C-alpha positions as CSV (number, residue, x, y, z in Angstrom):
1,X,94.2,63.3,139.2
2,X,91.1,60.3,140.1
3,X,91.3,58.3,143.4
4,X,91.7,55.0,141.2
5,X,94.5,56.5,138.6
6,X,96.7,57.9,141.7
7,X,96.1,54.5,142.8
8,X,97.2,53.0,140.1
9,X,100.1,55.2,139.6
10,X,101.4,54.2,143.2
11,X,100.9,50.0,142.1
12,X,103.1,50.7,139.2
13,X,105.5,52.8,140.9
14,X,106.5,50.1,143.6
15,X,106.1,47.8,140.9
16,X,108.8,49.4,138.6
17,X,111.0,49.4,142.7
18,X,111.0,45.9,142.9
19,X,111.6,45.0,139.8
20,X,114.5,47.5,139.5
21,X,115.5,45.5,142.9
22,X,115.2,42.2,141.1
23,X,117.7,43.8,138.0
24,X,120.0,45.2,141.3
25,X,120.5,42.2,142.7
26,X,121.9,40.9,139.3
27,X,124.5,44.7,138.6
28,X,125.0,43.7,142.5
29,X,123.8,47.5,142.9
30,X,122.7,48.7,146.6
31,X,119.1,49.5,147.8
32,X,120.9,52.9,148.6
33,X,121.3,52.9,145.1
34,X,117.9,51.4,143.4
35,X,116.4,54.1,145.8
36,X,117.5,56.8,144.8
37,X,117.0,56.0,141.2
38,X,112.9,55.4,141.8
39,X,113.1,58.8,143.9
40,X,114.9,60.1,140.6
41,X,116.8,63.7,140.1
42,X,116.1,64.4,144.0
43,X,117.7,60.6,145.0
44,X,120.5,61.4,142.8
45,X,121.2,64.1,144.5
46,X,120.6,62.6,147.8
47,X,122.6,59.8,147.1
48,X,125.4,61.8,146.2
49,X,125.7,63.0,149.6
50,X,126.0,59.1,150.9
């Protein structure tokens, strides 16, 4: 992946986390849940350990 594509992918990922956080505030979800969801399947497993 080119440097530009990699950076764009990270930016999109960060934006989706920010968007999830604003949605989470409306849904009263915790930061841990949002970050676990953003991390994908592995994040869900980590959340279940909490």
